[in-house]
C-alpha positions in Angstrom: 18.3 5.4 17.1 18.6 7.7 14.9 15.7 8.5 12.2 15.8 11.5 9.6 13.2 9.9 7.3 10.7 7.5 6.9 9.0 6.5 3.7 5.4 4.8 3.8 3.5 1.8 1.9 -0.1 2.8 1.8 -3.0 0.4 1.5 -2.9 -1.1 4.6 -0.7 1.6 6.6 -1.7 4.8 6.0 -4.7 3.8 5.2 -7.1 0.8 6.6 -6.9 -2.2 3.8 -10.1 -3.9 5.3 -12.5 -0.6 5.8 -11.0 1.2 1.9 -11.5 -1.9 -0.4 -13.5 -4.6 0.6 -16.7 -3.3 -0.5 -14.9 -1.7 -3.6 -13.4 -5.5 -4.4 -17.4 -6.6 -4.8 -18.6 -3.6 -7.1 -16.1 -3.2 -9.3 -15.8 -7.6 -9.9 -19.7 -6.6 -10.3 -18.4 -4.3 -13.2 -16.0 -7.5 -15.3 -19.1 -9.3 -14.7 -21.9 -7.3 -15.5 -23.8 -7.9 -12.5 -23.6 -11.9 -12.4 -22.9 -12.0 -9.1 -22.2 -16.5 -9.8 -19.1 -14.8 -12.7 -17.8 -12.1 -10.4 -18.1 -15.0 -7.5 -15.3 -17.0 -9.7 -13.2 -13.5 -10.8 -12.9 -13.8 -6.8 -11.1 -16.5 -6.7 -8.9 -16.3 -9.0 -7.7 -12.5 -6.4 -7.9 -14.0 -2.7 -11.4 -11.8 -2.5 -14.4 -13.4 -0.7 -17.8 -11.9 -3.2 -19.9 -12.9 -0.5 -17.9 -11.5 3.0 -15.7 -9.1 0.7 -13.7 -10.0 2.2 -9.6 -11.3 1.4 -7.3 -13.8 2.3 -3.9 -13.2 3.3 -2.3 -14.6 0.6 -4.8 -11.9 -1.9 -2.5 -11.2 -4.7 -4.4 -7.6 -3.9 -2.8 -6.9 -0.2 0.8 -6.4 -1.9 1.0 -7.2 -5.6 0.5 -4.3 -8.3 -1.9 -3.7 -10.4 -0.5 -5.8 -13.3 0.0 -8.8 -11.8 -4.0 -8.2 -10.2 -4.8 -7.9 -14.2 -3.1 -11.0 -14.7 -4.9 -13.5 -12.1 -8.1 -11.7 -13.7 -7.4 -11.8 -16.8 -8.4 -16.3 -17.8 -11.1 -16.2 -16.6 -12.8 -12.7 -18.8 -13.8 -12.8 -22.1 -13.8 -9.1 -24.5 -10.8 -8.1 -22.7 -7.3 -6.4 -23.5 -5.0 -7.0 -20.4 -4.5 -3.3 -21.9 -8.3 -1.9 -21.4 -8.2 -4.1 -17.8 -5.3 -2.5 -16.2 -6.5 1.0 -17.7 -9.6 0.1 -16.2 -8.9 -1.2 -12.4 -6.2 1.6 -12.2 -9.1 3.9 -12.8 -11.6 2.2 -10.5 -9.2 2.2 -8.1 -8.3 6.0 -8.4 -11.9 6.8 -7.5 -12.2 4.7 -4.8 -12.8 6.3 -1.0 -10.1 5.5 1.7 -10.2 4.8 5.0 -8.0 6.9 6.9 -6.3 4.2 9.6 -5.6 7.4 11.8 -6.1 11.0 11.9 -3.1 11.2 9.4 -2.7 15.0 9.3 -1.7 15.8 12.9 0.3 12.3 12.8 2.3 13.8 9.4 2.4 17.0 11.0 4.1 16.3 14.1 7.0 13.8 12.4 7.3 17.4 9.6 7.4 19.2 13.2 10.5 16.8 13.7 12.1 17.3 11.0 11.6 14.3 9.0 11.7 13.4 5.0 8.3 11.7 4.6 7.4 9.4 1.2 5.1 7.0 -0.2 6.1 3.5 -1.9 3.0 1.6 -3.4 1.9 -1.5 -6.0 -0.1 0.5 -6.6 0.1 2.8 -9.8 1.6 6.5 -9.6 -2.1 8.0 -10.7 -4.1 6.4 -8.0 -1.8 6.7 -5.3 -1.5 10.7 -5.7 -5.2 11.0 -6.3 -5.8 8.7 -2.9 -3.5 11.0 -1.0 -4.7 14.0 -2.6 -8.6 12.6 -1.7 -8.1 13.0 2.9 -6.1 16.7 2.3 -1.8 14.9 2.5 -0.6 14.7 -0.7 1.8 17.6 -0.1 2.8 16.4 3.1 5.6 13.6 0.9 8.6 15.1 -0.1 8.7 11.4 -2.6 5.5 9.3 -4.2 6.3 6.4 -6.3 3.6 3.5 -7.8 4.9 0.6 -9.5 4.9 2.3 -12.3 7.2 4.8 -11.6 10.5 3.4 -13.1 11.8 2.7 -9.9 10.3 -1.3 -9.5 8.0 -2.3 -7.1 8.2 -3.9 -3.7 10.2 -6.7 -3.0 12.9 -4.9 -4.6 14.4 -2.2 -3.1 14.2 0.7 -6.0 11.3 2.7 -4.3 13.1 2.9 -0.9 16.5 4.0 -2.8 15.5 6.0 -5.5 13.2 8.0 -2.3 16.7 7.8 -0.1 18.3 9.7 -3.5 15.3 12.5 -3.6 15.5 12.9 0.1 19.2 12.8 0.8 19.1 10.9 3.6 21.3 7.6 3.5 19.2 4.0 4.0 20.5 3.2 7.7 19.0 6.9 9.1 15.5 5.5 7.0 12.3 3.6 8.8 10.1 1.7 6.1 6.6 1.8 7.5 4.9 -1.2 6.4 2.1 -4.1 6.6 3.4 -6.6 4.8 6.2 -8.8 4.1 6.5 -7.1 0.7 6.9 -3.7 2.6 9.7 -5.4 4.8 11.4 -7.2 2.9 11.7 -4.3 0.3 12.9 -2.2 3.5 15.6 -5.0 5.2 16.7 -5.2 1.3 17.3 -1.2 1.0 19.2 -1.1 4.7 17.0 0.6 6.7 14.5 0.3 9.8 11.4 -2.0 9.1 8.1 -1.1 11.0 5.1 -3.1 10.5 1.4 -2.4 11.6 -0.8 -4.6 12.0 -4.0 -2.6 9.9 -3.7 -5.0 7.2 -4.4 -8.4 7.0 -1.3 -9.5 8.2 -0.4 -10.1 12.0 2.7 -10.0 14.6 4.2 -13.4 14.0 4.0 -12.7 10.5 5.8 -9.6 10.2 7.7 -10.0 13.0 10.5 -12.2 11.2 11.3 -9.0 9.0 10.6 -6.2 11.1 12.5 -3.9 14.0 9.0 -3.8 15.4 5.3 -4.2 15.1 2.6 -1.9 16.1 -0.3 -1.3 16.1 -0.9 1.4 14.0 1.7 4.3 12.5 0.8 6.8 15.3 2.7 4.7 17.6 5.7 5.6 15.5 6.2 9.3 17.2 6.4 7.5 20.0 9.3 4.5 19.5 10.9 7.7 17.6 10.8 9.3 20.8 9.4 12.6 19.3 7.9 14.5 21.3 
């Protein structure tokens, strides 16, 4: 298999989803509910988040949805907020969330760059928070392309971000791999005509990803071996 470029989802792929977003979800809901645990619990249910255990359901809108979609799910249960203010608040708060790396990212990404691979990120998070998350662990410069849902290319499961990456780096889609932890990621990859690699550092299981994946790996550190990069 000849893969010249890889485009990665962010949450659940580069960063461990549960470790990064569990405590953050609780903190944001408490902020939105002005410290009322009962109201925070109700808000959590609207986005598939168990406030007591700080865990997300497998179908939570937070896993693969955009910030706009998360805001739309929360909005009916909030008083005194405009939709625009809610989106801005969620984006600003998420931008400062401490990120837990799924694997040691710098040596992993360096191995791909050393092998001549072009690298990108396509996330349903906002572009600004995404760049801050990558920069916070010192890896933003490894990527040739970074797109969020608000970057003008659409969002997953649509293929727009991935096709924009292909055009940006000058690599045909059939020589690119899309790497992600959700069906949205893999559906986008298939729609773009790319190889699809599923990883298990989100909430999806092997059986969830297998129908859309060319391979399912425990985490991204197994990719160089799968590509026969030495």
